C-alpha positions in Angstrom: -27.8 -36.1 13.6 -27.3 -32.6 12.9 -23.9 -31.6 12.7 -22.9 -28.1 13.9 -19.7 -25.9 13.8 -17.4 -25.3 16.4 -17.8 -22.1 18.3 -15.0 -19.8 16.6 -12.5 -18.8 19.5 -10.9 -15.7 19.6 -7.3 -16.1 20.0 -3.7 -14.3 18.4 -1.8 -16.0 15.4 0.6 -16.7 18.0 -1.0 -18.8 20.4 -1.8 -21.4 17.0 1.4 -21.7 15.7 3.4 -22.5 18.8 0.6 -24.5 19.6 0.8 -28.4 19.7 -1.2 -29.9 16.4 -3.5 -32.7 18.0 -4.7 -34.9 15.3 -8.3 -36.6 16.3 -9.5 -40.4 14.8 -13.1 -40.0 13.3 -15.2 -36.4 12.9 -14.0 -35.5 15.7 -12.0 -32.0 15.2 -8.8 -31.4 15.4 -7.3 -28.6 17.1 -4.3 -27.1 18.7 -3.3 -27.1 21.9 -2.1 -23.9 23.6 0.8 -23.6 26.3 -2.4 -22.8 28.5 -4.1 -25.5 27.7 -6.6 -24.3 25.3 -8.1 -26.5 22.6 -8.5 -24.4 18.9 -10.1 -25.7 16.6 -11.6 -23.2 15.0 -10.7 -19.6 15.3 -11.1 -15.9 15.1 -7.9 -13.4 14.3 -7.9 -10.2 13.3 -4.6 -9.4 11.4 -3.5 -7.5 8.6 -3.0 -8.4 5.2 1.1 -8.4 4.9 0.8 -10.3 1.2 -1.8 -11.4 -1.3 -1.2 -14.9 -3.6 -3.3 -15.5 -6.6 -2.6 -18.4 -9.2 -2.9 -18.0 -13.2 -5.8 -20.6 -12.9 -7.9 -18.7 -10.4 -8.2 -21.7 -8.1 -5.9 -21.4 -5.6 -5.6 -18.0 -4.0 -3.5 -17.0 -0.1 -2.8 -14.4 1.9 -0.1 -13.5 4.9 -1.5 -12.6 8.0 0.0 -10.9 10.4 -1.3 -9.7 14.2 2.0 -8.3 15.1 3.0 -11.5 17.7 3.1 -13.7 14.5 2.3 -14.8 10.9 0.2 -16.9 8.8 -1.0 -17.6 5.9 -4.7 -18.3 4.6 -5.2 -20.8 1.9 -8.7 -20.7 -0.2 -9.7 -23.4 -3.1 -11.4 -22.9 -6.1 -13.4 -19.8 -4.1 -11.0 -17.3 -4.7 -13.8 -14.8 -5.3 -13.5 -14.2 -1.0 -9.8 -12.8 -1.5 -10.1 -10.6 -4.7 -11.2 -7.2 -3.0 -8.5 -8.1 0.0 -5.7 -6.2 -0.8 -1.7 -6.0 1.3 -2.8 -3.0 4.4 -5.9 -3.8 4.7 -7.1 -4.8 8.1 -9.6 -8.6 7.6 -11.3 -10.6 10.7 -10.8 -14.0 9.4 -12.7 -17.3 11.3 -11.4 -20.5 10.2 
């Protein structure tokens, strides 16, 4: 059986951070349940980079994103090259 990724839903950061986290059993995806009843498991967020961190070991990186409603951190492990060209003030479109 082929597994397909869920469709990314456009969302603001506040809907994600203020939503109730629901953990599923097995292979069912976890999600954030918004106050409007929407299930956010895979999202697309347009935001500005307000902070950036690259570890000295090169195995971890994080950026803090702000879309005007709230902030959230996006982290990567081992694949830090995807954050190398991002700088504070850049606008980015993130799917996660």
